[in-house]
N, C-alpha and C positions, 0 to 999 in steps of 0.2 A: 322573780325568782330566777338563779343561774337553771340552765335544763338540764346539768349534770350533775348538781348537789347533792351530795350522798354518797356517791358511789365512785367506789375505785376501779379503775380501768386500767388493763394489762395491756402496753402496744409492744409490739417486737417489731424486730428493723427498727428502731427506733432511736437511732442515731443521725440519722438523715435521710434527707427526702420525705418521701409520705409519712413514714412512720411517727418526723420528727414534726412535721406538720401539727399531724394530730393529735397526737400527745398536746402538744401547744394548745389546741384549739379547746382539745376536750380543758386542761386546767382552766381557760378562762370560762370553758362554762360551768367549772365549780367541780370538776372531781378533781379527785387525789388520783397524782399518774404513775402508774410504776414502767419504767421505760426497760428494755430489755434488748439488748443489741449484743454480736458476738464481738464487735469493737469495744471495751471496756472505757477507752480516752472520750471517745466521740458521745456514747452514750453520758457519760457523767457530764459532758458538755451540755447535755442538750436538757440534761436535768437542773442544770446547775441552769440553765438561762429562764427557767419555767419560776423558779424562786426568785430568782433577782428580780422577775415581774407579776411576782407576790403569790405565784403559784404552788400546788404540793407537789412535790413529785419526789419517786427514788430510783436511782439505778441500781441497776443491776447486769451483770455480764452472763450471755446464756449464748450456746450457740442450741438450734432448735432439733439440730440433727441427734442430740445425742439425749437418747430419751429417758435416763434415769436422770441425767441432770436435770430436767425441766419438773419431773416429779419433786427433786431435791429445790429447786427453785421455789415450785410453789407451795411445798410446806415451810418454806424460809420467808415468803413475801404472805401468808397467813398468820405467823410471825411474827412479822413487822410492821405489817402496814394495816391488815386485814383483811377483810372477804368483797373477793371482784366478782364486783355484779358484772363486769363489762371486759371482753375479750377483744384484741382488735389482733387479727395473724397476718401480717405485713411483709415479714422478715422474705426477703426472696433474692434470688439472681434468674440472669439470662445468658444467653451465647449465641451468638451469629453465625456460627455454621451447618453449611446446611446438611441435611442426614445422608447425601454423598459423598462429603469431606472424606479425609481419612479414616477408615474403620475406628482406629485406636480412641484419636478425638471425639467421636463421635459418642462412642460408648463412656467415656469418660464424664463429656458433657449429660449425657442421658442421668448417668448414675448419680451424678455430685447436683443437678438441679433437679432433680424428682426428692430426691432424700431431703432438699432445702425446700421448694417450694410445694411440695404436697407431705409430704411425709412429717416435715416441720407442723404443717400446718396439723396434723393428727395427733404428734408427741403435744405439743402447747395445748390443746384443746380438752386431753385427756387428763392430761396432766392440773388442769386447773376446772375441770366440769363439775366436782362436788360444791365447792362453794357457788360456782355459776347456777347449778339445780337450784342450789339455797334459795340463792339469793331472787330467783325467777330473772335470771339474767341477760344479758344480750349479746351477742358474736356476731363479728363484721369482719370478714375476709375480705380481701385483695385480692379480685381476679384480675383481669386485664380482658381487651378487645379478644385475647386471642383464647379465650373461655368460649369463644364462639368461632371462629374464622384463625387460620393458619397463614400470617402475612409472609407478602411474596422474599423472595432468597433477597438479604442473608438475614435468615431467621432459623431458630430450633425446632424441629419436632418436639425435642423435650420439653421443651418451653412451652408449646402450645397443647401439648398432652399434661403437663403439672395442671394449667391454669383450667382447661377442662376439668379437671380432678377437681380442683377447687370449689367449680362451681356446683361438680357432682353432690359432694360435699354437703356441700350449703343445703340442697334441697334434703338429703337425706336424715340429717342432724335435723331440718326444720321439723320435717316429718315425724321424728323417733320422739323429739323436746316439746314438740308445741303445746302436748297436755300438761305440763310440768309448767307451761308458763315463759319458758326460756325462746327466745326468738334467735334466731340464724339468719339470715342475710349478708350479701355480698356487693361490690366495688368493682364495678371494671372502669375503671382506666384507660385511656386512651395514652397518645403519646403527651406523657409523661416529662416535662425537663430534670433528670433526677441525676445522681451519680452512674449510678447503673445503666445512663444511656449515653456518658459524658464523651465518651471514645466517638461514638457516631456521630455525636452531631458535630466533632471537631475535624472526624475525616470524612465525612461522608454526609455534605450538606445536600447533594441529588435527594437523598431517599426521606432527608427529613422534609425538605421542598415538597415530595410525593405527599408525603402524610399531611404537609398541611392544606397543599390542593385538593385533595381528596376529601377534605373537613369542610364539613358549611361555617363552622365558625372564624377558619382560617386564621389558625393558630397554633402552637403546640400550648399544651397544659403547663399549669404550675402542681405545682405539692398543693397549694393552696387552697387549689382549685376541689379540692378531695377534701380536703376538712368538711365543710359545712353539708354533703352526706352524709359523712360519718357522722355528725354526729346528729344528723335525725333519725341514722339507723339504731343510736345508740339510746336516744331518748324517749322519752312518752309519746313525741309529736309521731314516733312509729308502732305507735301500740297495738295495729290490729294490721304491720307487715310483715312477715314470715316467708324463707324460702325462695327468695328471690335476689336480683343484680341491678344495683342501680349502675347505668353507664353514663362514665363520665372523662367521656370521648368528643366533646366540639361535636355530634353528629358524625361521626364514621361511621358507625356503622348501618345510616338512613341509607347514604348514598351505594 
């Protein structure tokens, strides 16, 4: 039997990259997937790909920074699709400006990144909390190696702060919701080749090579590398796992 059969899974930031790969992987394991993204066109394309492959998928445009919209969307999903039992909080952005950069630039980075990467996780989780509690569901938050460390410049203090916050939020919810049977875990990707870092890969190959040289597996990651751990944490294979983060970084943090 498929590992996620009879589940309805919501994935944010599902129009591209890690979110898109997770949504497709969940569909292959039998879940009905609800793909959310701020870009209506790309998320619709992602859902269509899943349906063409024989999976079940619906897509909706959502800006996770808009709290009221998150709650309205949760009601719409309940009416149109059904009771959500899996939530993947993946939507996020990064910037490469150091804290010592132009004051206004750094302030804008802080507001934008915290609003999306941390407050967005809070907003969507609260919006879908009732069905997740009713279903004794599973929440998977996408953290980062920067849930633990701050990478050398060029890197954003706001991004590191947001991903530390995601890990703290994961642990807090795991404790609060554990007795209700809701499991809450995180995944900590390393350098994964996605649209979010396409510019860095194109313009700063030296930085990318530094990541590779520091990584025991000696390569960057692909979005597909996140899919297996995401399936594990959403399935009964991880029935006694909560409050932890699964690192998918090629061993970066061990060196």
